[in-house]
FIMIRO-46092 format. One record per residue (C-alpha): x negated, y negated, z; residue number from 1. Coordinates in nm, 4 decimals, m for minus. Example, Ala and Ser with C-alpha at 12.3 -4.5 7.8 and 13.67 -1.06 7.14 Angstrom:
! FIMIRO-46092
+----------+----------+----------+-----+
|       px |       py |       pz |   i |
+----------+----------+----------+-----+
|  m1.2300 |   0.4500 |   0.7800 |   1 |
|  m1.3670 |   0.1060 |   0.7140 |   2 |
+----------+----------+----------+-----+
This chain:
! FIMIRO-46092
+----------+----------+----------+-----+
|       px |       py |       pz |   i |
+----------+----------+----------+-----+
|   0.0000 |   0.0000 |   0.0000 |   1 |
|  m0.2874 |  m0.2350 |   0.0810 |   2 |
|  m0.4428 |  m0.1619 |  m0.2578 |   3 |
|  m0.1134 |  m0.2289 |  m0.4295 |   4 |
|  m0.0838 |  m0.5619 |  m0.2477 |   5 |
|  m0.4374 |  m0.6563 |  m0.3507 |   6 |
|  m0.3664 |  m0.5636 |  m0.7138 |   7 |
|  m0.0628 |  m0.7917 |  m0.7130 |   8 |
|  m0.2751 |  m1.0782 |  m0.5864 |   9 |
|  m0.5421 |  m1.0175 |  m0.8509 |  10 |
|  m0.2707 |  m1.0142 |  m1.1159 |  11 |
|  m0.1437 |  m1.3475 |  m0.9855 |  12 |
|  m0.4958 |  m1.4929 |  m1.0024 |  13 |
|  m0.5342 |  m1.3727 |  m1.3614 |  14 |
|  m0.2016 |  m1.5258 |  m1.4560 |  15 |
|  m0.3069 |  m1.8590 |  m1.3095 |  16 |
|  m0.6540 |  m1.8541 |  m1.4615 |  17 |
|  m0.5855 |  m2.1783 |  m1.6484 |  18 |
|  m0.6155 |  m2.3578 |  m1.3119 |  19 |
|  m0.9408 |  m2.4052 |  m1.1194 |  20 |
|  m1.0308 |  m2.0979 |  m0.9149 |  21 |
|  m1.0286 |  m2.2859 |  m0.5823 |  22 |
|  m0.6827 |  m2.4250 |  m0.6527 |  23 |
|  m0.5552 |  m2.0797 |  m0.7440 |  24 |
|  m0.6950 |  m1.9313 |  m0.4205 |  25 |
|  m0.5398 |  m2.2037 |  m0.2057 |  26 |
|  m0.2068 |  m2.1706 |  m0.3849 |  27 |
|  m0.2122 |  m1.7944 |  m0.3428 |  28 |
|  m0.2804 |  m1.8184 |   0.0309 |  29 |
|  m0.0010 |  m2.0735 |   0.0735 |  30 |
|   0.2480 |  m1.8498 |  m0.1074 |  31 |
|   0.1418 |  m1.5408 |   0.0889 |  32 |
|   0.1585 |  m1.7311 |   0.4164 |  33 |
|   0.5076 |  m1.8667 |   0.3527 |  34 |
|   0.6347 |  m1.5284 |   0.2365 |  35 |
|   0.4931 |  m1.3557 |   0.5463 |  36 |
|   0.6309 |  m1.6257 |   0.7772 |  37 |
|   0.9874 |  m1.5927 |   0.6461 |  38 |
|   0.9571 |  m1.2134 |   0.6349 |  39 |
|   0.8687 |  m1.2137 |   1.0045 |  40 |
|   1.1609 |  m1.4464 |   1.0714 |  41 |
|   1.4004 |  m1.2121 |   0.8919 |  42 |
|   1.2641 |  m0.9028 |   1.0687 |  43 |
|   1.3011 |  m1.0602 |   1.4135 |  44 |
|   1.6536 |  m1.1812 |   1.3323 |  45 |
|   1.7461 |  m0.8282 |   1.2178 |  46 |
|   1.6151 |  m0.6749 |   1.5394 |  47 |
|   1.8069 |  m0.9249 |   1.7505 |  48 |
|   2.1326 |  m0.8170 |   1.5886 |  49 |
|   2.0863 |  m0.4499 |   1.6825 |  50 |
|   2.3272 |  m0.3588 |   1.9668 |  51 |
|   2.1941 |  m0.1620 |   2.2601 |  52 |
|   2.2092 |  m0.0850 |   2.6300 |  53 |
|   2.0374 |  m0.2693 |   2.9112 |  54 |
|   1.6942 |  m0.1583 |   2.7901 |  55 |
|   1.7882 |  m0.2784 |   2.4424 |  56 |
|   1.8829 |  m0.6148 |   2.5911 |  57 |
|   1.5403 |  m0.6335 |   2.7519 |  58 |
|   1.3775 |  m0.5671 |   2.4136 |  59 |
|   1.5934 |  m0.8311 |   2.2473 |  60 |
|   1.5028 |  m1.0883 |   2.5135 |  61 |
|   1.1345 |  m1.0140 |   2.4649 |  62 |
|   1.1589 |  m1.0427 |   2.0878 |  63 |
|   1.3564 |  m1.3660 |   2.1197 |  64 |
|   1.0850 |  m1.5176 |   2.3382 |  65 |
|   0.8071 |  m1.3903 |   2.1077 |  66 |
|   0.9810 |  m1.4817 |   1.7842 |  67 |
|   0.7525 |  m1.7712 |   1.6863 |  68 |
|   0.4289 |  m1.6008 |   1.7960 |  69 |
|   0.5283 |  m1.2891 |   1.5980 |  70 |
|   0.5876 |  m1.4966 |   1.2857 |  71 |
|   0.2484 |  m1.6619 |   1.3225 |  72 |
|   0.0777 |  m1.3254 |   1.3781 |  73 |
|   0.2438 |  m1.1730 |   1.0711 |  74 |
|   0.1377 |  m1.4764 |   0.8692 |  75 |
|  m0.2243 |  m1.4518 |   0.9891 |  76 |
|  m0.2396 |  m1.0792 |   0.9150 |  77 |
|  m0.1063 |  m1.1398 |   0.5661 |  78 |
|  m0.3640 |  m1.4136 |   0.5070 |  79 |
|  m0.6442 |  m1.1847 |   0.6244 |  80 |
|  m0.5227 |  m0.9144 |   0.3872 |  81 |
|  m0.5009 |  m1.1626 |   0.0971 |  82 |
|  m0.8377 |  m1.3245 |   0.1620 |  83 |
|  m1.0462 |  m1.0733 |  m0.0418 |  84 |
|  m0.8397 |  m1.1590 |  m0.3507 |  85 |
|  m0.9175 |  m1.5308 |  m0.3128 |  86 |
|  m1.2049 |  m1.5321 |  m0.5577 |  87 |
|  m1.2177 |  m1.9099 |  m0.5756 |  88 |
|  m1.3991 |  m1.9331 |  m0.2424 |  89 |
|  m1.7673 |  m1.8750 |  m0.1885 |  90 |
|  m1.8866 |  m1.6014 |   0.0464 |  91 |
|  m1.9597 |  m1.8513 |   0.3224 |  92 |
|  m1.6215 |  m2.0194 |   0.2858 |  93 |
|  m1.4456 |  m1.6835 |   0.2905 |  94 |
|  m1.6265 |  m1.5820 |   0.6107 |  95 |
|  m1.5421 |  m1.9120 |   0.7787 |  96 |
|  m1.1760 |  m1.8738 |   0.6876 |  97 |
|  m1.1772 |  m1.5170 |   0.8143 |  98 |
|  m1.3275 |  m1.6228 |   1.1467 |  99 |
|  m1.0754 |  m1.9032 |   1.1780 | 100 |
|  m0.7816 |  m1.6695 |   1.1108 | 101 |
|  m0.9120 |  m1.4116 |   1.3594 | 102 |
|  m0.9677 |  m1.6893 |   1.6148 | 103 |
|  m0.6043 |  m1.7994 |   1.5852 | 104 |
|  m0.4893 |  m1.4377 |   1.5905 | 105 |
|  m0.6696 |  m1.3713 |   1.9211 | 106 |
|  m0.5220 |  m1.6826 |   2.0810 | 107 |
|  m0.1698 |  m1.5959 |   1.9651 | 108 |
|  m0.2161 |  m1.2371 |   2.0843 | 109 |
|  m0.3285 |  m1.3525 |   2.4303 | 110 |
|  m0.0331 |  m1.5922 |   2.4521 | 111 |
|   0.2033 |  m1.3091 |   2.3537 | 112 |
|   0.0592 |  m1.0776 |   2.6186 | 113 |
|   0.1009 |  m1.3441 |   2.8885 | 114 |
|   0.4589 |  m1.4147 |   2.7773 | 115 |
|   0.5467 |  m1.0430 |   2.7728 | 116 |
|   0.3906 |  m0.9927 |   3.1157 | 117 |
|   0.5903 |  m1.2844 |   3.2513 | 118 |
|   0.9186 |  m1.1605 |   3.1025 | 119 |
|   0.8693 |  m0.8113 |   3.2432 | 120 |
|   0.7923 |  m0.9443 |   3.5907 | 121 |
|   1.0931 |  m1.1779 |   3.5808 | 122 |
|   1.3191 |  m0.8913 |   3.4761 | 123 |
|   1.1910 |  m0.6825 |   3.7670 | 124 |
|   1.2420 |  m0.9690 |   4.0129 | 125 |
|   1.5951 |  m1.0304 |   3.8839 | 126 |
|   1.6804 |  m0.6632 |   3.9212 | 127 |
|   1.5303 |  m0.6659 |   4.2703 | 128 |
|   1.7382 |  m0.9700 |   4.3655 | 129 |
|   2.0592 |  m0.7894 |   4.2644 | 130 |
|   1.9908 |  m0.5002 |   4.5009 | 131 |
|   2.1612 |  m0.5142 |   4.8407 | 132 |
|   1.9111 |  m0.4579 |   5.1204 | 133 |
|   2.0133 |  m0.4408 |   5.4835 | 134 |
|   1.6753 |  m0.5955 |   5.5621 | 135 |
|   1.5145 |  m0.8029 |   5.2896 | 136 |
|   1.1550 |  m0.7411 |   5.4053 | 137 |
|   1.0992 |  m0.4944 |   5.1200 | 138 |
|   1.2457 |  m0.7310 |   4.8605 | 139 |
|   1.0386 |  m1.0256 |   4.9823 | 140 |
|   0.7244 |  m0.8105 |   4.9908 | 141 |
|   0.7757 |  m0.7072 |   4.6276 | 142 |
|   0.8471 |  m1.0669 |   4.5272 | 143 |
|   0.5238 |  m1.1824 |   4.6887 | 144 |
|   0.3139 |  m0.9135 |   4.5219 | 145 |
|   0.4669 |  m0.9638 |   4.1790 | 146 |
|   0.4441 |  m1.3448 |   4.1797 | 147 |
|   0.0894 |  m1.3658 |   4.3137 | 148 |
|  m0.0492 |  m1.0859 |   4.0960 | 149 |
|   0.1339 |  m1.2240 |   3.7923 | 150 |
|  m0.0391 |  m1.5590 |   3.8241 | 151 |
|  m0.3748 |  m1.3931 |   3.8774 | 152 |
|  m0.3113 |  m1.1722 |   3.5740 | 153 |
|  m0.2195 |  m1.4738 |   3.3616 | 154 |
|  m0.5424 |  m1.6477 |   3.4614 | 155 |
|  m0.7481 |  m1.3371 |   3.3861 | 156 |
|  m0.5790 |  m1.2774 |   3.0491 | 157 |
|  m0.6259 |  m1.6421 |   2.9527 | 158 |
|  m0.9939 |  m1.6292 |   3.0498 | 159 |
|  m1.0564 |  m1.3128 |   2.8477 | 160 |
|  m0.8609 |  m1.4481 |   2.5499 | 161 |
|  m1.0519 |  m1.7781 |   2.5306 | 162 |
|  m1.3863 |  m1.6081 |   2.5857 | 163 |
|  m1.3164 |  m1.3466 |   2.3168 | 164 |
|  m1.2083 |  m1.6139 |   2.0705 | 165 |
|  m1.5189 |  m1.8265 |   2.1344 | 166 |
|  m1.7533 |  m1.5324 |   2.0938 | 167 |
|  m1.6480 |  m1.4983 |   1.7289 | 168 |
|  m1.8456 |  m1.8089 |   1.6385 | 169 |
|  m2.2247 |  m1.7802 |   1.6681 | 170 |
|  m2.2616 |  m2.1536 |   1.7366 | 171 |
|  m2.0380 |  m2.1384 |   2.0464 | 172 |
|  m2.0968 |  m1.7772 |   2.1417 | 173 |
|  m2.2961 |  m1.8865 |   2.4466 | 174 |
|  m1.9871 |  m2.0593 |   2.5898 | 175 |
|  m1.7897 |  m1.7381 |   2.5648 | 176 |
|  m2.0671 |  m1.5510 |   2.7393 | 177 |
|  m2.0708 |  m1.8171 |   3.0114 | 178 |
|  m1.6986 |  m1.7686 |   3.0705 | 179 |
|  m1.7469 |  m1.3943 |   3.1144 | 180 |
|  m2.0424 |  m1.4566 |   3.3414 | 181 |
|  m1.8504 |  m1.7002 |   3.5609 | 182 |
|  m1.5801 |  m1.4400 |   3.6109 | 183 |
|  m1.8472 |  m1.2125 |   3.7640 | 184 |
|  m2.0180 |  m1.5010 |   3.9500 | 185 |
|  m2.3395 |  m1.4293 |   3.7579 | 186 |
|  m2.4230 |  m1.7969 |   3.7262 | 187 |
|  m2.5158 |  m1.9645 |   4.0536 | 188 |
|  m2.4289 |  m2.3167 |   3.9360 | 189 |
|  m2.0894 |  m2.2187 |   3.8024 | 190 |
|  m2.0242 |  m2.0125 |   4.1127 | 191 |
|  m2.1032 |  m2.3009 |   4.3479 | 192 |
|  m1.8977 |  m2.5516 |   4.1509 | 193 |
|  m1.5977 |  m2.3170 |   4.1395 | 194 |
|  m1.6359 |  m2.1966 |   4.4970 | 195 |
|  m1.3046 |  m2.3474 |   4.6109 | 196 |
|  m1.1167 |  m2.2034 |   4.3162 | 197 |
|  m1.2749 |  m1.8595 |   4.3544 | 198 |
|  m1.2079 |  m1.8638 |   4.7298 | 199 |
|  m0.8378 |  m1.9317 |   4.6744 | 200 |
|  m0.8156 |  m1.6735 |   4.3945 | 201 |
|  m0.9702 |  m1.4053 |   4.6155 | 202 |
|  m0.7479 |  m1.5162 |   4.9034 | 203 |
|  m0.4483 |  m1.4774 |   4.6705 | 204 |
|  m0.5435 |  m1.1159 |   4.6052 | 205 |
|  m0.5765 |  m1.0547 |   4.9793 | 206 |
|  m0.2408 |  m1.2199 |   5.0446 | 207 |
|  m0.0762 |  m0.9980 |   4.7818 | 208 |
|  m0.2268 |  m0.6828 |   4.9348 | 209 |
|  m0.2168 |  m0.7484 |   5.3109 | 210 |
|   0.0835 |  m0.9868 |   5.3040 | 211 |
|   0.0429 |  m1.2022 |   5.6156 | 212 |
|   0.3086 |  m1.4177 |   5.4494 | 213 |
|   0.5844 |  m1.3317 |   5.2038 | 214 |
|   0.8395 |  m1.5224 |   5.0028 | 215 |
|   1.0998 |  m1.6905 |   5.2286 | 216 |
|   0.9073 |  m1.6038 |   5.5461 | 217 |
|   0.9655 |  m1.8405 |   5.8380 | 218 |
|   0.6327 |  m1.9814 |   5.9592 | 219 |
|   0.5345 |  m2.2670 |   6.1894 | 220 |
|   0.2691 |  m2.5075 |   6.0576 | 221 |
|   0.1675 |  m2.8142 |   6.2610 | 222 |
|   0.4813 |  m2.7833 |   6.4719 | 223 |
|   0.7164 |  m2.7703 |   6.1688 | 224 |
|   0.9452 |  m2.4791 |   6.0926 | 225 |
|   0.8815 |  m2.3955 |   5.7277 | 226 |
|   0.9996 |  m2.1384 |   5.4775 | 227 |
|   0.7575 |  m2.0023 |   5.2181 | 228 |
|   0.9088 |  m2.1321 |   4.8956 | 229 |
|   0.6362 |  m2.0526 |   4.6420 | 230 |
|   0.3027 |  m1.8694 |   4.6412 | 231 |
|   0.0716 |  m1.9577 |   4.3544 | 232 |
|  m0.2797 |  m1.8398 |   4.2769 | 233 |
|  m0.4388 |  m2.1261 |   4.4720 | 234 |
|  m0.1804 |  m2.2837 |   4.7059 | 235 |
|   0.1418 |  m2.2181 |   4.8959 | 236 |
|   0.4493 |  m2.4425 |   4.8969 | 237 |
|   0.6268 |  m2.4548 |   5.2336 | 238 |
|   0.9807 |  m2.5939 |   5.2625 | 239 |
|   1.0684 |  m2.7741 |   5.5850 | 240 |
|   1.4256 |  m2.7759 |   5.7161 | 241 |
|   1.4662 |  m3.1421 |   5.6134 | 242 |
|   1.3558 |  m3.0575 |   5.2544 | 243 |
|   1.0021 |  m3.1893 |   5.2922 | 244 |
|   0.7281 |  m2.9791 |   5.1348 | 245 |
|   0.3876 |  m2.8813 |   5.2716 | 246 |
|   0.1290 |  m2.7942 |   5.0056 | 247 |
|  m0.1274 |  m2.5702 |   5.1765 | 248 |
|  m0.4325 |  m2.3968 |   5.0208 | 249 |
|  m0.3742 |  m2.0253 |   5.0141 | 250 |
|  m0.7024 |  m1.9615 |   5.1970 | 251 |
|  m0.5576 |  m2.1447 |   5.5010 | 252 |
|  m0.3472 |  m1.8392 |   5.5896 | 253 |
|  m0.6596 |  m1.6213 |   5.6090 | 254 |
|  m0.8796 |  m1.8657 |   5.8009 | 255 |
|  m0.6376 |  m2.0169 |   6.0553 | 256 |
|  m0.3859 |  m1.8977 |   6.3082 | 257 |
|  m0.0168 |  m1.9522 |   6.2407 | 258 |
|   0.3172 |  m1.8145 |   6.3560 | 259 |
|   0.5232 |  m1.5894 |   6.1293 | 260 |
|   0.8657 |  m1.5288 |   6.2774 | 261 |
|   0.9800 |  m1.2828 |   6.0086 | 262 |
|   0.6679 |  m1.0714 |   5.9563 | 263 |
|   0.8040 |  m0.7313 |   6.0616 | 264 |
|   1.1756 |  m0.7996 |   6.0417 | 265 |
|   1.4089 |  m1.0804 |   5.9496 | 266 |
|   1.6029 |  m1.0264 |   6.2750 | 267 |
|   1.5119 |  m1.2701 |   6.5517 | 268 |
|   1.6140 |  m1.3356 |   6.9116 | 269 |
|   1.7239 |  m1.6885 |   6.9938 | 270 |
|   1.7009 |  m1.8547 |   7.3349 | 271 |
|   1.9372 |  m2.1134 |   7.4898 | 272 |
|   1.8593 |  m2.2885 |   7.8202 | 273 |
|   2.1335 |  m2.4294 |   8.0442 | 274 |
|   2.0660 |  m2.6438 |   8.3505 | 275 |
|   2.3283 |  m2.5779 |   8.6209 | 276 |
|   2.3899 |  m2.6791 |   8.9784 | 277 |
|   2.3124 |  m2.4447 |   9.2680 | 278 |
|   2.6859 |  m2.4108 |   9.3338 | 279 |
|   2.7324 |  m2.2414 |   8.9958 | 280 |
|   2.8918 |  m1.8913 |   9.0254 | 281 |
|   2.6412 |  m1.6955 |   8.8143 | 282 |
|   2.8421 |  m1.3726 |   8.7875 | 283 |
|   3.1465 |  m1.5503 |   8.6473 | 284 |
|   2.9354 |  m1.7709 |   8.4203 | 285 |
|   2.7491 |  m1.4660 |   8.2908 | 286 |
|   3.0813 |  m1.3005 |   8.2012 | 287 |
|   3.1923 |  m1.6186 |   8.0264 | 288 |
|   2.8679 |  m1.6315 |   7.8265 | 289 |
|   2.9083 |  m1.2659 |   7.7285 | 290 |
|   3.2564 |  m1.3401 |   7.5927 | 291 |
|   3.1223 |  m1.6412 |   7.4011 | 292 |
|   2.8411 |  m1.4423 |   7.2386 | 293 |
|   3.0678 |  m1.1517 |   7.1483 | 294 |
|   3.3043 |  m1.3952 |   6.9789 | 295 |
|   3.0282 |  m1.5446 |   6.7612 | 296 |
|   3.0278 |  m1.3889 |   6.4099 | 297 |
|   2.6538 |  m1.4578 |   6.3696 | 298 |
|   2.5567 |  m1.2304 |   6.6614 | 299 |
|   2.4281 |  m0.8948 |   6.5345 | 300 |
|   2.5452 |  m0.7082 |   6.8464 | 301 |
|   2.2005 |  m0.5946 |   6.9621 | 302 |
|   2.0543 |  m0.8248 |   7.2267 | 303 |
|   2.2285 |  m1.0380 |   7.4925 | 304 |
|   2.1299 |  m1.1425 |   7.8431 | 305 |
|   2.1776 |  m1.4350 |   8.0813 | 306 |
|   1.9389 |  m1.4884 |   8.3733 | 307 |
|   1.8200 |  m1.7629 |   8.6054 | 308 |
|   1.4732 |  m1.8232 |   8.4659 | 309 |
|   1.3627 |  m2.1309 |   8.6643 | 310 |
|   1.4722 |  m2.3797 |   8.9263 | 311 |
|   1.3814 |  m2.7261 |   9.0482 | 312 |
|   1.4767 |  m2.9381 |   9.3467 | 313 |
|   1.7855 |  m3.0572 |   9.1558 | 314 |
|   1.9154 |  m2.7659 |   8.9400 | 315 |
|   1.8462 |  m2.4160 |   8.8146 | 316 |
|   1.7697 |  m2.3086 |   8.4579 | 317 |
|   1.9767 |  m2.0304 |   8.3038 | 318 |
|   1.8245 |  m1.8572 |   8.0010 | 319 |
|   2.0635 |  m1.7047 |   7.7470 | 320 |
|   1.9176 |  m1.4788 |   7.4754 | 321 |
|   2.1077 |  m1.3458 |   7.1726 | 322 |
|   1.9840 |  m1.1805 |   6.8542 | 323 |
|   2.0752 |  m1.2634 |   6.4933 | 324 |
|   2.0012 |  m1.1166 |   6.1502 | 325 |
|   1.7636 |  m1.3925 |   6.0423 | 326 |
|   1.6170 |  m1.7223 |   6.1561 | 327 |
|   1.8791 |  m1.9463 |   5.9949 | 328 |
|   2.1642 |  m1.7514 |   6.1532 | 329 |
|   1.9771 |  m1.7565 |   6.4852 | 330 |
|   1.9628 |  m2.1365 |   6.4758 | 331 |
|   2.3367 |  m2.1652 |   6.4061 | 332 |
|   2.4105 |  m1.8991 |   6.6699 | 333 |
|   2.2183 |  m2.0884 |   6.9364 | 334 |
|   2.3966 |  m2.4134 |   6.8526 | 335 |
|   2.7330 |  m2.2347 |   6.8685 | 336 |
|   2.6528 |  m2.0751 |   7.2060 | 337 |
|   2.5294 |  m2.4059 |   7.3483 | 338 |
|   2.8423 |  m2.5984 |   7.2418 | 339 |
|   3.0893 |  m2.3361 |   7.3651 | 340 |
|   2.9008 |  m2.2814 |   7.6911 | 341 |
|   2.9055 |  m2.6536 |   7.7743 | 342 |
|   3.2773 |  m2.6754 |   7.6979 | 343 |
|   3.3553 |  m2.3629 |   7.9013 | 344 |
|   3.1556 |  m2.4732 |   8.2049 | 345 |
|   3.3105 |  m2.8211 |   8.1961 | 346 |
|   3.6637 |  m2.6771 |   8.1871 | 347 |
|   3.6338 |  m2.3677 |   8.4101 | 348 |
|   3.3413 |  m2.4404 |   8.6413 | 349 |
|   3.3015 |  m2.8176 |   8.6761 | 350 |
|   3.1179 |  m2.7691 |   9.0060 | 351 |
|   2.8400 |  m2.5961 |   8.8092 | 352 |
|   2.7469 |  m2.9092 |   8.6142 | 353 |
|   2.4143 |  m3.0626 |   8.7233 | 354 |
|   2.4401 |  m3.3402 |   8.9806 | 355 |
|   2.2108 |  m3.5327 |   9.2124 | 356 |
|   2.2420 |  m3.5193 |   9.5933 | 357 |
|   2.1525 |  m3.8022 |   9.8334 | 358 |
|   2.1240 |  m3.7584 |  10.2124 | 359 |
|   2.1518 |  m4.0568 |  10.4493 | 360 |
|   1.9329 |  m4.0136 |  10.7576 | 361 |
|   1.9209 |  m4.2291 |  11.0669 | 362 |
|   1.5839 |  m4.4053 |  11.0941 | 363 |
|   1.5893 |  m4.3803 |  11.4762 | 364 |
|   1.6876 |  m4.0174 |  11.5283 | 365 |
|   1.6100 |  m3.8639 |  11.1877 | 366 |
|   1.9500 |  m3.6936 |  11.1867 | 367 |
|   2.1791 |  m3.6828 |  10.8843 | 368 |
|   2.4522 |  m3.9432 |  10.8961 | 369 |
|   2.8163 |  m3.8593 |  10.8372 | 370 |
|   2.9298 |  m4.0997 |  10.5685 | 371 |
|   3.2950 |  m4.0166 |  10.6360 | 372 |
|   3.2712 |  m4.1741 |  10.9831 | 373 |
|   3.3893 |  m4.5401 |  10.9644 | 374 |
|   3.1658 |  m4.6275 |  11.2597 | 375 |
|   2.8552 |  m4.5391 |  11.0643 | 376 |
|   2.6500 |  m4.8534 |  11.0055 | 377 |
|   2.4028 |  m4.8395 |  10.7229 | 378 |
|   2.2549 |  m5.1899 |  10.7709 | 379 |
|   2.2988 |  m5.4881 |  11.0078 | 380 |
|   2.5740 |  m5.7328 |  10.9134 | 381 |
|   2.4827 |  m6.0274 |  10.6953 | 382 |
|   2.6604 |  m6.3621 |  10.7549 | 383 |
|   2.7783 |  m6.4988 |  10.4248 | 384 |
|   3.0006 |  m6.8045 |  10.3560 | 385 |
|   3.3612 |  m6.7308 |  10.2783 | 386 |
|   3.4557 |  m6.7084 |   9.9106 | 387 |
|   3.5276 |  m7.0441 |   9.7468 | 388 |
|   3.3354 |  m7.2561 |   9.9966 | 389 |
|   3.0862 |  m7.5176 |   9.8735 | 390 |
|   2.7797 |  m7.6037 |  10.0735 | 391 |
|   2.7127 |  m7.9277 |   9.8751 | 392 |
|   2.3828 |  m8.0810 |   9.7614 | 393 |
|   2.0895 |  m8.0910 |   9.9970 | 394 |
|   1.8629 |  m8.3524 |   9.8418 | 395 |
|   1.9034 |  m8.7338 |   9.8744 | 396 |
|   1.9191 |  m8.7830 |   9.5041 | 397 |
|   2.2016 |  m8.5354 |   9.4797 | 398 |
|   2.3957 |  m8.7165 |   9.7526 | 399 |
|   2.3676 |  m9.0508 |   9.5740 | 400 |
|   2.4753 |  m8.8964 |   9.2507 | 401 |
|   2.7776 |  m8.7458 |   9.4189 | 402 |
+----------+----------+----------+-----+
């Protein structure tokens, strides 16, 4: 078939022999390129019309995303096949054109591989998101591994693609070799200059394998509650509850201590503190708190307790613990318990509300005074003028003025 194609091209060149050879060769390559480009367009459109199952839909989505790159690749392959029949070019010109076409072909091939890799990973993540997990630790672990390794794979594929394309040209072959060498840290200068980048890339691999953090983990950074929103090859985006974002280098999570509240499980135990008076009936209040927690739909039914955890000279601290399925539900559960507990104590046990006590003691005897006794004197009487009386001015000038 290749020989037949070449014979057709030679026949075309013979038919156009009345034109300069260079013009004929350029015209032939243009015609072949356009024909191959529209042939690739028609083939991809035909494939997209083929009905199929879910796997067929995945193939159609991939072809739809790679439609333009496939057309360019088909065009380049056709030009490479037609190049020997372009007799109007010198040997050096033909070799330069061949290198240029192969250079473009390698770049388009690398771009297609990256796009295919990205589509496959997105399809897997979408399928994973549709699954119903009782605990989403497994789903978040897979999301973290796929997203981090995908970015590292894209960087590696791009590096190999550019280096391979550059090595085709003898004049820039050394730059391609340098790119391969930097990937292996063979060059000390390149290694030192890219130390931060390489550190974060290696940290990304460690994060994907060991997983100290995962997607949508709840962590505490600098006193802020944050959710892991995105993990890239070099940094991590943390979402704060008020929609602020922390951009943190990925190596930070391997070199510093931090709190991860959802590392082993998304379930979490929330704590509510209530300050009550010493007259509070703890048994009855504990029963009331148990009823409140049982009536909360966010409680997972596992952990509940109410104990006096501390006391001061004015009140005692009651600690209420209740478990929830995740951190967000735990926050709402604690707010719900706190609001209902305050309302219940105010209505049913008003004597349990915190209050301050003052004791009046006689300075002579040191005994506590009975403030209900009308004969109790707190201070000596003070002689004051009756209301409405006017003492008048005291200075001479004031008298004259009056």
